[in-house]
N, C-alpha and C positions, 0 to 999 in steps of 0.2 A: 503493498499499499502506499503511493507517495506520500508527500510530507501535505501538498491541498488538500488531499482526501482527508488525513488524520486532522489538518484542521478544519472541514468541513463537519467531522464528525463532533471533535472538540466544540464548536460554535453552536452546533445543534443541541448538544449536551447541554450547553451554558442555556440556551431556551427551555428547553425542558425544567432545568433548575429554577428559573426566573418564574415561567408559569405553574410551577408548584407552590412556590410561595404567595404568587399572586391569586390562586385559589385557595390558599388556606383558609381563609375566614369565614368566606360565604356560606360555604355547606356548614358551619358549627355558629352562626348567626344565633340559631336556637340556644345554644349555649350561653352566649354572652348575653342574651333576652332574659333567660334564668336567671343569669347572675347581676345584671343590673335593670332589670325590668323593662325592658325595650319592647315596645309595642313594633306593628308593622310598618308604619312611617319611618322611626329612628332606625330599623334595619335597612331599610331604602337609604336612608343618608348615608350609613357607613359603605353602602354598594356604590352611591352615589361619588362619595369622595374619593374611594378607591379608584373606580373606571375614571372619573376626569382625572385626577391626577396623573394616571398613567395614561392618558390618551389625549390629553390638552395639548401639552406641551410637543408632541410627536410631529406635528408639519415643521413646528419653528426648530424643533431639535434636527429634524430631516432635512430641513434647507442649509442648516448651520456644519452639518457631518459632508454636505453635498460638497462643502467649500474645504471645510479644514476639519475633517475627521477624524479622529485616534481612536484606534481600536482598542485601546489599554481601557477605555471608557466600559468596555464591555466586563472586564475583570470587577471593575471599582463596584459595577451595577449590582454585580452578583453578590458581592460581601455586604452591600448596603441593604438589600432587600431581604437577605438571607436572616439579619443580625434584627432589623427593625420589624419583620413578621414574626418572627421567632417570639418577641418582645410582648406581643400582644396579649399572649396569653397571662401574663403578668400584670397587665391594666385592669383597673377597677373604677375607674371613672371614663363615662360615656363621651365625654368631649375630649381626654385624653386618648382614646380608643382611636377618632377619628382623626386626630394630630398625628398619632404614630402610624397608622395606616396610610394617609397622606404622604408622609415624607418617605415610607417604603415603595409607594407606587412611581415617585418621579423616576427609578430605576426602570420601569417598564418604556416609558417614554424614552429611553436612551437605547436600550436592546433590541426592540422590536425594529427601527428601521434600517440601524445600525447593522444589526445580525442578519437581517435579510439581505440588505445588501452586498455584504461579505461571503454568505452562503452563497450567493447567485453567481458572483464573480470567480468564488472558488470552484465550481464545478462545472464541469464539461458536457453536462447534458443538458437536454431542453431545460427552457426557463422554467415551464409550467411544472414540471415533473420535480426539478434541483428545488424549487421553491416550496413545492407542498411538501417534500423532504422535510425541509427545516422548520415549516411549520405543523407538520403531522408530529415529529420530535416534540416539540413544544406542547402541542396540545395533549398528548399522550400522556403528559404530567398530570394532568387534570383528572387522569382515570382513577391515579392511584392517591390523589389528595382526599377524597372521602373516606377512602376504604382507611387511611391512617389518622386523621385529623378525628373524624368520628368516633372511633374507638378507644382513642386516647382521652379526649375531653369525656367520652362517658363513664369511663373507669378510671381515669387517675385525676381529671379535673384539667381547666385551663393553663396551669401554671406549668403544667409538663411538656406546654409547645415551646418553651424555650430551648428543649434540648435539639428542636430540630434546625438550628442555626449550624450544628454542624457539618451535615452533608454541604450546604452551601458553601463553606470555608473549603473543604475538600474539592469541590469542583474547580473554584476561583485558581485553588493550584493548579489543577490540570489544565486549566486556559493558559496560565502563564508558563506551563511546562512545556506547552506546544506552540510557544511563541505566537500567541492570536496577538499580543503586543505589540508585535513588529508588522503586523499586516497593515500595509497602505489602504487606506479606505477613503479617501478624496475621488469620488468616482463622477463628478462631473467634466463632461465632455466640452470641447471645445465648439462655442456657439456661434463662432464670429461671421459663418458663412450661413447660416441660420437663422439672423435675427430677424430678418424681413419677412420670412415664410412664419415664422412663429409670431409674429405681429397679427398677421390675416387670420391663424387658425386658432390665437386664442381664446377670442369669445366662444368660439365651436367646443372648445376643449373643455372651457369651463362650465358649459352647458350640460355636456356629456359626463363629466367628473362630479355634477350636483347630483345628477340621478344616482350615480353609483354610490356615492356617499348616502343618500338619503335611502337607498334599499339596503345597503350594509348596517344602517343605522335602525331600522327595522328589527333586523336578524339580529342585531345585540341585545335588544329588550326583550325578545324573545328566549333567547340562551341565557341571559342572566338570571330572566325570571325563573327559569328550570334550576338553575344554580341556587338562587337563592332561597327560592320558595318552593323549591319542589320536594323537599322533605316532608314541609308543612301540610303541603299539600296533598302529598299521598298518602300521611297520616289519616287527614280528614277525609279521604276516600278508601279506608280501611286497611290502610298496608302499615306494616309495624315498621317502628323505626330502624332497626337492624336492617330489615330488607330494604327498606327504603334507601339506606345508605348503599348497598350492592346494588341497587339498580341506578341511583345516582351515579356508580362508578361505571359500570354497564355503558349508559349514556356518554360518560365521558371518553371510553374506550371507542365508541362506535363514532364519537366526533372525530378522532384520529383517522379512523378508516374512510370517513368521509372525504377528508381532507388530502388524503393519498390518492384515492380514485379520483375525486374530483380534479386534481390537477393533473393526472394521467390523461382524462376524458378529454379535459379542455385541450390538451395540445390536440389530440386526434380526430374530435368533433368541433370545435371550436368554443370560445370562451361565452359566447352570448347562448347559443343555444344549450349549454350545462346550465348557465342562469333560470332558464325558462323550467327544464325540467327538475331543479334540486329546488325551484319556488314553489311549484306544485305539488310536488312531494312533501313538501313542508306544510303547507295549508291544509293538505288531505288527511297527513296525521295527525297533527296540532289537533285539528277540529274533532275526529274521533277521539282523539286520548281525552281532553278537557270536556267531553260530555258522556263517558264509560265510567267506570268502575272498576275496583280488584284486577284482577290480571290484564284486561285489557288497558287499563291507566300504564299498567310496569312496560307492556309492549311498547305502547305508543311514545312513553320518555325515552325508550333506548333507542327506537328507531329514529325521533326526533334528533338525538345526535348525530346522525350518519346527514339525513336530511339537509339541517341547519349547515353544516359544514363545508358541504360539497361543492358548493359555490363559491366560498372563500378566495381559495387561489386564483379563481375565474376574475375575480372582483380586481385581485391585485394585481395580475397580468395585464388587464384590461387600463386599469391605470398607469402601468409601465408603457405600454404602446403609448397613451396619450401623453405623456411625460418622461421621454427616451433619454432625455439630457439631466433629469432632476429625479431620477428614482428613489432617492433616500427621502426626497419631498412627498413622491408619490405614494410611498409607503406610508409614512408617517400621517399624510393626509388621508388615506382609505383606511386606514387601521384609527388613528387616533380621532379624526373627527366624528365619525359612527359613534366610537366608544364613549365622548362626552355627550353627544345628542341622544344617546341610547341610555345613559345615565341619567339624564335630566326626564326623559319620558319613562324610565323605571322607577323614580321618586314619584311622579303622579300616579302610576301604577299603585304604589304602596299604597299613598293616601287614599284612594277609591276603595282600595281593598279593604283597609281598616273601617271605611264607613261603610262598606256595602257587603263585604263578604269576600274573601280569597277566591273563593271557586266561583261566585256570580262574575267578578270581575275577568278571572281568569276566560269566562265561558264568552264574554262579549266582545274582549279582545282578539278574539279567532277573526272577525271580520279585518282588523289590520296584518294579519297575516297573509291578507290575499292581495295586499298593496305591490310585494315584489313580485308578484306575478305579472301585473300589468305594467309595471316598470322594465323588466325584463324582455317581455314581449314589444313595447315599445320600442327597447334599444335594438332588437334584433331584426326590425323591420327600417328602421331610420339611422342607426348610426353608421358612419362612414368610416371604413377601415383604413 
């Protein structure tokens, strides 16, 4: 195995580690709720802060990294998030919890645009496949998070989360060992001969980019809703807490498969066709799940992991086509802005769930799951390659 392949594996492993810590708190918000007396709105605020701080700065940081990126930031971000997220278990105050997850989540705004760009440039494979590998390895972390965090807090309590910083420090050392900090990562291409062309197409690109961002934002809302309220939703529908944790882990695992297969299929059949297929699948499965009970709820939640993430790679690669000279900015935009918008919408969801009931609002929200279908069809018919 050559050095670039080793570094690609290392960067992907770092992504795995980052996403593990980014998904540490949401599945166990019920434990924080029991310890601090948090209602659904307050739980939504915690998620809102995490997603916003982990997403809001991505376009800005991505733009900076396109000019003067330093790969050593990957190592620093892993050390920072592993320490801060593990410390949440020792927090006993609601507002201190918010501050802690906010500071920890900034690492996500650094690692995602920088890491994805480095991964694509290290690989000799097609863009969709190589990017999907990087994304899938990171997404695979969320499969293990509920399996680890829920049993720990259920048996030992929140304080024992502090021991989870150790794996993060080990991964940071491995990134240093494989000389990730020595990779040059300023990938802005020379646009001297493309300025006039860029001026003519900038408005058109902004139009398509706005559609992609909005579609991704809707997907983020439903993804985070399953992660944050999934355990509580399953309990209300007659599923035990341990079983709910296993189901949520299976949901996370299918998210990884969705990302991998989505990248491969988008390379083979085209990004916009994949957007339509997975948007339709997401709407159908979510609607079935939210109105069902028992085993059908479990099956629906598991399959939704695959459906929601099948179009993730296509969203990003289309953005790269639109912004070929600013791929860090493009990645930061399509991941960061939807994350921020989605967190705001999720905050509204939590508030209405407090007022009208979690199941009732989740059922009403099914109509919003149909929006990405219309957008993907519109893009396929009108977007210029």
